N, C-alpha and C positions, 0 to 999 in steps of 0.2 A: 504494500500500500504506500503510495507516495505521500509526502508531507501534506500537499494541498488536499488530496482526497481524504486523507485521514482527518484533517482539520474540519472538513465539511461533514464528517460523521461523528463529531464530538458532541458531548452533552454535558452541560453544567448543571449543577444543582439549582442554580437560580433560574434557569429557563423553565424548569418544572414548576418552581415556586411561583414565578410570575404567571405561567400558564394557568395554574390553578386559581390564581387571583382573578384572572380574566373570566374564569368559569364561575365566579361568584363564591369561591370556597374560602377566601381569605377575609380576615377582619383584624382590626388593630387589637393588640394585646395590651395588658396592663390596666392602669386606671383610666377610665374614659372621661375626658373633660366634658364632653357633651352631656354626660349624665350627672354632672356636679351640681348638687343642691346644697347651698350653704346652711349650716346649722341655724335654726331659728326660722327658716323659711316655712311657709304654710304648705309648700309642696313636699316637704320631707315626710317620709313614711316610717322612719325608724325612731324609736324612743331615744331622746337625747341622753348622752352619758351624763350621770349626775356629777355635779360639781366640777365640770370640766375646766381646766385652767384658762383663765381669761388671757386674752392676747395671743393665743396660739390658734391660727385659722383651722376650722373644722368644717368638713362638708361630707354629705352622703354621696358616695360615688360607686360606680360599678367596677368590679375587678375581674379581669380575664387573664389567664396565663397565656404563654406563647402559643400553644397549640389549640387553645379554646376548649380544652378538656376540663378546665376549672373555670366556671363562670359564676360569679356572685353578683347579682344585680344591684345590691345595695349594702355597703359597709362603711362605717364611719372612718374617715381618713383625715389625719392631721398633717399639716405642713410644718415640719420642724425647720426653723430658720437658723438656729444655732445649736451647738452641742448641749448648751444649758437647757434648751427647750426639750431635748430628749430626756435629760435628767428630770426635769419637771414632770414630763409625761410618765416616766417610769414610776416616780413616787406617787403620782395620782393613781396610776393603774394598780399599784400595790395596795393602796388604801381602799380602793373601790372594787377590787376583785376583777379587774380587767386584764387583758393581755395586749401586748404591742407586737406588731409584725412590721419589721423594716422592709421597705420596698424601694427598688431602684427603677430599672426600665422593664422589669417583668419578663426578661428573655430567659425563661426557664420552663422546663416541662414538669419537674417534680413538685410535690405539694409542700415545699418548704416555707412558703409564705402562708397560704391557707389551703387545706385539702378540699377536694370537691365535696359538695354537700355539707360542709362544716356549718355548725351553728356559730355565727359571728356576732350574736347579740351582745357579747361582752368582749369584743375584739375591736381594737383601733389599729388600722394600718397607718404607718408613719412614712410619709413621702420624703425621701432624702434627695431626690433628683431636682427639686425646684429651687432649693436654697443652699443645701450643704454641698457646695460645688467648688470651694476655693482650692487653688493649686499653687504651690510654691516650689520652684526648682532651685537647687543649689548645685553650682558647678563643682568640678573636681575630677579626680581620676581614682576611683569612680566618683560620680556625682550622686545626687539623690533627688527625689521628688516627694513632697508631702501633699497629700490630697485628702479632702473630706470625702465621706463615704459616697456622696451623690455625684461626684465628678466622674465624667465618662472617660473611657479609654481614648476616644477621639480627642477630647480636650487635653488629657494628660500627655499623650504622645505628641500632639502638636506643640505643646509648651516645651517638652523635652527637646524636640527637634530644633526649636528656636535657640536652644542653649548648646547645641552640638551633642546632645545625648539621645539615647533611645533604649529600647528593649530588644534583646536578641531574638526573642519569640513573643508572640502575643496572640490573642484570640482573633479569629477571622472577622467577627463583627466588632465595630468600635463603639457602637451605641449601647454600651454596657457600663454600668457604674462600677467603680473599683470596689465598692463595698460588696456588691453582688458577686463579682468575679472571685474575690478572695474568700467569700463565704463557702464556695463550693469547690475551690481548688481549680479555677479556670486555667487554661493552658493554650499553647499554640502548637507548633511542630518544629523540630530541629534539635540536632545534637552537633557538637563540634567534630570535625573530621580528625583523623589521627595526626595530621600535619598542621592543624590550625592552632593559632594562638589568639583566642578571643580577647577583646579588651577587658581590662579589670572590671569586675562587677557584672559581667554577663551571667545570665542564668538560663539553664536549659531544662528546668523542670516546670512546676506550676509557678504562677506569679506570686503565690503565697510564700514561696521560698525566698523571695527577694525582700520581704518585709524586715526592716531593722527595728521598728517600734510601731506601736499602735495605741490608740486611746479608745477605751470602751466604757460603757455605762455598767457599773457593777454594784452589788450590794455591799455596803460597809457595815459589818456587825458592830464596830466600835461607835459609829454614828447613828446606827439604826435607820439608815436610808440609803437610797441609791446615789452614787457619786460618779464622777469621771475619774478614771484611773489610767495612767499611761504605763504600758508594759515595755520594757527594753528587751532587745533580742536575747540578752543574757538571762532574763527571768524565765525559769522553766515553765511557769504557768502560761506564758505567751503561746506555747505550742498548741494549746487547746483552742485558742482564739484565731489562729492563722487560717484554719478551715473549720468553721463552727456550725455550718448547716442551718443557720438561723437561730441557734440556741444562745445567741449573744447579740448585742447591739454595738458594733464598732462605729465610731464617729469620725475617726481620722487615722491615716496610716502614712508611714514613711517607707519608701522602697529605694533600694539601690538602683542606680541607672548607669549604664556603661557609655563609653564614647560611641556615638552613632556610627552605623556602618551603611554602606550602599549595597543593595542586594539586587541581583538579577533573578527574575522569575521566568523560566521557560515552561511553556505549556505543551505537553506532549500527549498525543493520542494516536500514535502510529504503531503501537505494540499490543499484541493480543493479551487479553486478561490472563489467559493460561500461562503466559510467560511472566508477566509482572507478579502474579501471585503464585508462581510455580513452586515445585518442591525445592528445598535447599540443595545446592550443588549442581543444579542443572545449567547454570550459566545464563548468559543473555542479559536482557535489560530487566532485571528483577528489582523488587523493592530494596533488597540488600545492596545491589550494585550501585544504585543511586545514593543510598545512605553512605556507602563507603566513599563515593566520589565527592558529594557536596554536603552531606549531613542533614539536608533539609528537604523533606518531601511530604506531599499529601497526595493520596490516591482516592479518587472518587469514581466509583463504578456503579452503573445502574443495571438492574437485572434485565435479562433478555437482550443484552448488547454484548459486543465482542471486544471492545477496547475501553479501558478506563481513561479518565482525564487525570493526567499526572501534572501536578504543580511542583516544579523542581527549582528551589532557590539555591543560589550560590553567592558567596561573598565576592564582590567585584568593585574594587576601589575606583576604577575608571570605566566609562561606558563602553561595553562591547560594541563593535562596529554595527552589527545588525539589530541591536536592541533598541527599543523605543523608550526614550526618557519619559518618566511620569513624575509629576511634581505634586500630585494629590492622590489620595487613596481611592479605592472603588473604581478601578479602571475598566471593569467589564460592563460597560453601559449597554451593550447589545442584549444583555440578559433580560431586558424589559420587553423585548420583541416577542409578541405572541400572535399567532395566526388564528383565524376562526376554527380551522381544523384541529389545532392543538386544544383550544378551549372546548370544542365539542367532544373530543375523545376523553379529555380529563373529566368533563361533566358526566359522561357515560360511565367511566370507571367509578366515580364517586357514588353513582346511583346503583352500583352493583355489576356493571359490565366489565368485570376484571379481565376478560379475554381480550379487551382492547389495549391492555397494558403494553404488550410488545410493539404494537403499531404506534402507540403514543411515544414510546421512548425513541424509536427509530426516527420518527418525524422530528422530534425535538432535537435529536443529534444533528440532523442536517441543517436545521435552522441556526443553531448556536454555532456550529462549526463555521458556517459562512460569516457569522458575526465576528468571530475572532479574527478572521482574515481581513474583513472590511475595516475593522477598527484598529488593526495592527497590534493587537494585545496578546499575540502568542509568545512574544518575547519582550519583556519590559524590564526597566532598570530605574532605580532611584533610591532615595533614602528609605530606610527599613520599613517604616509604617506604610509607605505608599504601595508596596506590593504585598505586605502581610495582611492589611485590612482589605477585605473584598466582599463581605456579606453585608448588605444594607438592610435597614429596618423594613423595607417593603417586601422582603422575602416572605413567601407563603409559610404559614404555620404548619409545617410537617411535624410528625411525631418521631422521635428518635430514641432508640435504646442504646446504652453505652456502657462499656467496661474498659478498665485499664489493666493490661497484662504486663506484669513485670517479668523480664527475662534478661539474658545476656545479649550483648550485641551480636554474638555469633549465632544466636537462635532466633533472631527476628524473622528471618524468612520461614522458618519452621512454624512459628506462631501464625504468620499470615497465611501460609499454605494450608495448615490444618483447618483454620477458620473458613477460608474460601471453599475448600473441598466440602466441608460440612454444610455450609450455607447452600451451595449448589445442590447437594444431595437432598436436603430438606425442601428446597424450592422446587426441584424436579418432582418430588413425591407429591407435593401439594398441587402442582400443575397437572399431574396425571389424574388427580381427582377433580379437576376442573376448578381449582381454587388458585387465586392470584393475590395472596395476602400482603405482598409488598410491591410498591410501585415507586419507592424512593431509593436513594443510593446507599451503598456501603461507603463509609468515609473512614480512611485509615490515616492516622497521624502518629508520629514517633517523636518522643522526647527523652530527655534524661530523667533520672530519678530526683526526688527531693532528698535532702540529707536526713540521716537517721535522727539527728537532734532537731529536725524541722517539724512542720505541722503534723500532729499526731493523726489526724483524720484525712490527710491527703491521700488520694488514691495512688499517687506516685511516690509515696514515702519509701525509701530504701529499706530492705530487710536486713537487720543487723547480722542475722545468721547466714545470709547469702550475698556477700559483697559483690560477687561476680554478676549479680542481676542488676545491671547498671542502666537498663534501657526500658522504656515503657512504650508498648504498642497500644494505642487507643483505638478500640474497635467500636464503631458506631454503625448502625443500620437503621433505615427509616422507611416510613410509609406515610400515607395521608390519613388524617383523622377519619374514623368511621369505616375504614377499609374492611370488608368482611373477612374474617378468619385471621386478622392480624395478631390478636393477643395469643391464641394458641401457637402460632408460628413463632412468635417472640419467646414464649415460655419454653418451647422445645429447644430453641437455640440457646437460651440462657442456661437451661439445665445442662446442656452439653458443655457450655463454656466453663461452668463451675466444676464439672467432672473432669474436664480435659486439662485445664491449667491448674492442676491440683498440687503443685509443689515438686513434681519430678524434674521439670526443666523450666517451669514458670509458675507464677501465682497470679490471681486475679482479684480485682476489687471493683465495686460499682463506680461509674462516673456519676456523681451526685446529681447533676442538673438534668440527666437523661432518664429514660425508663429502665427499671430493673425490678426485681422481686415480682415477676409476672405470675399470674394465674391465667386460666383460660378466659377470665373476665377483664383482665387488664393489669397494669403495672402497680407496684408499691402495695401489693395486697397479700403476698404469700407469707404467712406467719413464720414458716420454717426459715425462709431466707431473711426476713426482717429480724427475727429474734435469735437466730443461730448462725447461719452462714455468713452474713455480713459482719457482725461483731467479731467472729472468729478470724476474719480476714485481716484485721488490724491488731497488731500486738499492743498498740497504745490505746485501744478502745476504752477500757475501763478508766484509765488515767484521764483521758479527755472528758469522758462523761462526768466523772467525779469532780473534776476541776470546774467545768461549766456549771454544774449543779451548785458548787460551793459559792460561786459568784452570782448566782441567781436562784437562791433556794425557793423562792416563791413561784418560780417558773413564769415570771412576767413575759419573758422572751421565749415563748414556746407555742405549740399548738397541739391538737390531738394526735397528729401523725408523729411529731417529734416526741410526744409523751410515750408513744409505743417504741419508736426507734432508739431513743436515748432516755430511758426512764430514770 
């Protein structure tokens, strides 16, 4: 297959997402401003919280999570303007038997803010993204950035770039608050190559591992109230707050930032998926070969297609001759192009016509491949954030399941091939029964681990007894909300994941923001996984739970799901 013909048959995640939006399947997530009813208005339908602190804006709003699987039409929402406002709210909630749930941009699938169907009569969501957005950068080698919880990665990375600083890896979306990213151990993709000397302060695990200090609202037994407390990186208790799953309220963080680098991102789609995800030792353009060469790769492969979309980054201080310079992020503007045929097919799929899935993916591949050529974005170069950030808020709300597999660098290809072979086998079996439970992509990213003395609940935390497991393969696979048969398919694969990466050459943990603990009815519901398998996967589980409980004994920062997961 030639480069041009291969590019014409590529498919990006965002083309599917935007296509579904055109089919009327997308809606904005998070708190809905159009539904905002100020407290005291005659239009409010909720009972006002008693004795609510004066001077802190309060309104009745709708809450929706990213995939629209959690929709609450009315919940009281406060706008914290300062960290002291959060302290005031915490003491009020403790006195009146309420709970507070911090919320940023709402780009999550899991029920860490509020679970589906939850009774929120005694819950107040605290909006951090409207006012808690201050960012301060300090130069140096390395430098640092201090940001309030509601500051987005877009804003933080832009400020860092102005000062000649950046992050070695980051999440694909930038419209995420730093508080939300750190709460779940958000990550990008990338590891240093064997010959690379990254700038001082570079990090290749989760963003949580870069934190040098943080400030949280905690219970003070001595004062008998909630107060602000700053934890230094040397304080052992900080390890529970670095990835806290919403069991704490962090108001400000300081992260290390390295000297900025220029990255080239080449988009490849001219190699068969059987080669990219092939068995170890087979040679050719495998995941491991790219990892050895550049250290930075993401593979996105859609079911019923032959070639994945490979995003391959490499450090490039000067612009390669054939690369296009980009000075802003989100280069793939063509992803918004949707034809009537795409919209029609995706609408039929959502209505139960799963057999249209192969036709849909092939059509989308040809459209998006042409877009990459027309816009010249198959080979781009610029400052780090401009190629690392590529998923915009307009992306359709797919549902994703996710796990982090810890292994050695030498066994990365084995992890990938084992998973791919099983996915294909299960998918083929379902197809043979006339079922098409997945119509979204597999997404594979690879990072380093977090240090042993780092965040206790990080999916990427290194195992002290297996120092050779220095690499994390992030396995995500997706479908669209309401796809028939999706939950049983996800459950079958999840059980295989837990059984396969069982400690012989790898171990596995859930990716907190995605789907996991599946039953045939959906995610986050299997009691054996929630109460046994997941806690057993973290050697620091009990320490993290006990630490978080000690700083919030009244469980002001909790919900019914977290009461089960972290009792």
